[in-house]
C-alpha positions as CSV (number, residue, x, y, z in Angstrom):
1,M,0.1,-15.8,-13.2
2,K,1.8,-12.5,-13.4
3,F,2.3,-10.3,-10.1
4,S,2.4,-6.5,-10.2
5,V,4.1,-4.8,-7.2
6,I,3.8,-1.0,-6.9
7,V,6.2,0.9,-5.0
8,P,5.3,4.5,-4.2
9,A,8.3,6.7,-3.7
10,Y,8.8,10.2,-2.8
11,N,12.5,11.6,-2.1
12,E,13.8,8.1,-1.6
13,G,17.0,8.7,-3.8
14,A,19.4,7.5,-1.1
15,V,17.8,3.9,-0.7
16,I,15.3,3.3,-3.6
17,R,17.8,1.6,-6.2
18,Q,19.1,-1.0,-3.7
19,N,15.5,-1.6,-2.1
20,L,14.0,-2.1,-5.7
21,I,16.7,-4.7,-6.3
22,E,15.9,-6.4,-3.1
23,I,12.2,-6.6,-3.9
24,R,13.2,-8.0,-7.3
25,N,15.5,-10.6,-5.7
26,A,12.6,-11.4,-3.3
27,L,10.4,-12.2,-6.3
28,E,12.8,-13.8,-8.5
29,G,12.1,-17.5,-9.2
30,K,9.2,-17.5,-6.8
31,V,6.4,-16.3,-9.4
32,D,5.9,-17.1,-12.8
33,S,6.1,-13.6,-13.9
34,Y,6.3,-10.2,-12.3
35,E,6.9,-6.4,-12.7
36,I,7.9,-3.9,-10.2
37,L,6.3,-0.6,-11.0
38,A,8.3,2.2,-9.2
39,V,6.3,5.2,-8.9
40,D,8.3,8.4,-8.4
41,D,5.6,10.7,-6.7
42,G,7.1,14.0,-8.1
43,S,10.3,13.8,-6.1
44,S,12.8,16.9,-5.8
45,D,15.7,14.6,-5.4
46,N,17.4,11.9,-7.4
47,T,14.6,9.4,-7.0
48,R,13.8,9.2,-10.7
49,E,17.4,8.7,-11.8
50,E,18.0,6.1,-9.4
51,I,14.8,4.2,-10.5
52,L,16.1,4.3,-14.0
53,A,19.3,2.8,-12.9
54,A,17.7,-0.1,-11.3
55,S,15.4,-0.5,-14.2
56,G,18.7,-0.5,-16.5
57,I,20.2,-3.6,-14.6
58,Y,16.8,-5.5,-14.3
59,G,13.9,-5.2,-16.9
60,E,11.3,-6.3,-14.5
61,I,11.8,-2.9,-12.6
62,K,9.9,-0.1,-14.4
63,Y,9.9,3.6,-14.0
64,A,6.3,4.9,-13.6
65,G,6.7,8.3,-12.3
66,Y,5.4,11.8,-12.9
67,E,6.5,15.4,-12.2
68,V,3.9,16.8,-9.6
69,N,3.5,15.4,-6.0
70,R,0.1,13.7,-5.5
71,G,0.6,11.9,-2.3
72,K,0.9,8.3,-1.7
73,G,-2.8,7.3,-2.6
74,G,-2.1,9.3,-5.9
75,A,1.1,7.4,-6.6
76,I,-0.5,3.9,-6.0
77,K,-3.6,4.8,-8.1
78,H,-1.4,5.7,-10.8
79,G,0.4,2.5,-10.4
80,V,-2.8,0.5,-10.5
81,G,-3.6,2.1,-13.9
82,M,-0.3,0.7,-15.2
83,A,-0.4,-2.8,-13.7
84,S,-0.8,-5.9,-15.9
85,G,-0.7,-8.6,-13.5
86,E,-3.5,-10.7,-12.2
87,V,-2.6,-9.7,-8.6
88,T,-1.7,-6.3,-7.6
89,G,0.3,-5.5,-4.7
90,F,2.1,-2.5,-3.0
91,I,5.0,-2.0,-0.5
92,D,6.4,1.1,0.9
93,A,9.8,2.1,-0.8
94,D,11.6,2.4,2.6
95,L,11.2,-1.2,3.3
96,D,10.6,-1.1,6.9
97,I,8.6,-4.1,5.9
98,S,10.8,-6.9,4.1
99,P,9.7,-7.7,0.6
100,D,9.7,-11.3,1.6
101,H,6.1,-10.7,3.0
102,L,5.1,-10.4,-0.5
103,I,5.3,-14.1,-1.3
104,K,4.0,-15.4,2.0
105,Y,0.9,-13.1,1.3
106,L,0.5,-14.4,-2.3
107,E,0.6,-17.9,-1.1
108,R,-2.0,-17.0,1.4
109,M,-4.3,-15.5,-1.3
110,D,-3.9,-18.6,-3.5
111,E,-4.6,-21.0,-0.4
112,S,-7.7,-19.1,1.0
113,G,-9.2,-17.8,-2.4
114,C,-9.6,-14.3,-0.6
115,D,-9.7,-11.2,-2.8
116,V,-7.5,-9.0,-0.4
117,V,-4.6,-9.6,1.9
118,I,-3.2,-7.0,4.1
119,G,-0.4,-6.6,6.7
120,S,-1.8,-5.9,10.2
121,K,0.4,-4.6,13.0
122,M,-2.4,-5.8,15.5
123,H,-2.4,-9.4,14.4
124,R,-1.1,-11.5,17.4
125,K,1.8,-12.9,15.6
126,S,3.3,-9.5,14.2
127,E,6.7,-8.5,15.3
128,L,7.0,-4.8,15.9
129,D,10.0,-2.6,16.3
130,Y,7.7,0.4,16.1
131,P,7.5,3.7,18.1
132,P,4.9,3.6,21.0
133,L,3.2,6.9,19.8
134,R,2.5,5.4,16.2
135,R,1.0,2.3,17.9
136,F,-1.4,4.5,19.8
137,V,-2.6,6.3,17.0
138,S,-3.1,3.1,15.1
139,W,-5.1,1.8,17.8
140,G,-7.2,5.0,18.0
141,Y,-7.8,4.9,14.2
142,Y,-9.0,1.2,14.3
143,V,-11.6,2.1,16.8
144,I,-12.8,5.0,14.6
145,L,-13.0,2.8,11.5
146,K,-14.9,0.1,13.5
147,I,-17.5,2.7,14.4
148,L,-17.7,4.4,11.1
149,F,-17.4,1.6,8.4
150,G,-18.4,-1.7,10.6
151,M,-15.3,-3.4,9.2
152,S,-13.7,-6.1,11.2
153,T,-10.4,-5.3,9.7
154,K,-8.1,-4.1,12.7
155,D,-5.3,-2.3,10.6
156,T,-5.6,-0.4,7.4
157,Q,-2.5,1.6,7.3
158,T,0.2,-1.0,7.3
159,G,2.3,-0.4,4.2
160,I,2.0,-3.9,2.4
161,K,-1.2,-5.0,0.7
162,L,-2.3,-7.5,-2.2
163,Y,-5.4,-7.1,-4.3
164,K,-6.7,-9.3,-6.9
165,S,-6.4,-7.0,-10.0
166,S,-10.1,-7.4,-11.0
167,I,-11.3,-5.7,-7.7
168,I,-8.7,-3.1,-7.4
169,K,-9.0,-1.9,-11.0
170,K,-12.8,-1.8,-10.3
171,V,-12.6,0.5,-7.4
172,A,-9.8,2.7,-8.5
173,P,-11.8,4.9,-10.6
174,L,-14.0,5.7,-7.7
175,L,-11.2,7.0,-5.4
176,R,-11.2,10.5,-4.2
177,V,-8.6,10.7,-1.6
178,E,-4.7,10.8,-2.5
179,G,-3.3,11.3,1.1
180,Y,-2.7,8.7,3.9
181,A,-6.4,7.7,4.3
182,F,-6.3,6.4,0.7
183,D,-6.0,2.8,2.3
184,I,-9.1,3.0,4.1
185,E,-11.1,4.2,1.0
186,V,-9.8,1.3,-1.0
187,L,-10.6,-1.2,1.6
188,A,-14.0,0.3,2.4
189,L,-14.8,0.1,-1.5
190,C,-13.6,-3.5,-1.8
191,F,-15.5,-4.5,1.5
192,H,-18.8,-3.0,0.0
193,E,-18.1,-5.0,-3.2
194,G,-18.3,-8.1,-1.0
195,A,-14.4,-8.7,-1.2
196,K,-13.1,-11.2,1.4
197,I,-10.3,-9.6,3.2
198,E,-7.7,-11.3,5.3
199,E,-5.0,-9.8,7.6
200,M,-1.6,-11.3,8.1
201,P,1.2,-10.9,10.5
202,V,3.8,-8.3,9.6
203,R,7.4,-7.9,10.9
204,I,8.3,-4.1,10.8
205,V,11.6,-2.6,11.7
206,F,11.2,1.2,11.7
207,K,14.1,2.7,10.1
208,R,13.5,6.5,10.4
209,D,14.7,8.5,13.4
210,E,11.4,10.5,13.8
211,S,8.6,9.0,15.6
212,F,6.1,9.3,12.6
213,G,8.7,9.2,9.8
214,R,7.5,11.6,7.3
215,I,4.0,11.9,8.6
216,K,3.5,15.2,10.4
217,I,0.9,16.2,12.9
218,K,-1.1,18.0,10.1
219,D,-0.9,14.8,8.0
220,I,-2.7,13.1,10.9
221,F,-5.4,15.6,11.2
222,R,-5.9,15.5,7.3
223,M,-6.1,11.7,7.5
224,F,-8.9,11.8,10.1
225,S,-10.6,14.6,8.4
226,D,-10.3,12.4,4.9
227,T,-11.6,9.4,6.8
228,I,-14.9,11.3,7.8
229,G,-15.2,12.5,4.3
230,I,-14.8,8.8,3.0
231,W,-17.4,7.7,5.2
232,W,-19.9,10.5,4.3
233,N,-19.3,9.8,0.6
234,L,-20.0,6.1,1.0
235,K,-23.1,7.1,3.0
236,I,-24.8,9.3,0.5
237,R,-23.7,7.6,-2.6
238,R,-24.8,4.0,-2.6
239,S,-24.8,4.2,-6.3
240,Y,-20.9,3.4,-5.9
241,F,-21.9,-0.4,-5.3
242,K,-24.7,-0.7,-8.0
């Protein structure tokens, strides 16, 4: 089995080389075959050079970037198109979530036969060093998703997810959102395709100084706006699922 791990990165030059190597070390010897697709999302710093430097050390790390910033969703969608593994996952480049989670989630997918495994901050066994304001927004977003999409999934926004490649590659061409609401669009499409989704505990150590990291107030409003748009598109275009 080959495992593809997508790492979307925007202006992460200060940490990306070491973090990619840390991801590689977490996978080495634990899966038959793997690739780490580091997607430079049009960074304006030295992210590209640092990814290439990591790739020069370890061939499993591959540069998969482009010049114009598309947003996290656009970066992941780009990575999905390049992924060659039977399972495709992604993890945030800042490694607030340890890459050790990847193997645990992969094992859970194998044990349960589910199609999607996601990290959930709301899992009772999760360990969070996380700003209270972000917890509040996450809870509010969960309530909205429950009302709009009827999904039992409690947390769609945690930055680690694994998909069977057969389903993520099927829904990827249908994706319209490239910002932070990208995650809910992917999961909603997978859900309506009949995918079995499992939530797993996550351990998060928040490393940025700001309460929302790089997420700004305007991004939050955009995320909610995009979410309504996703709901509307799913409602009026049931042909997605035929």
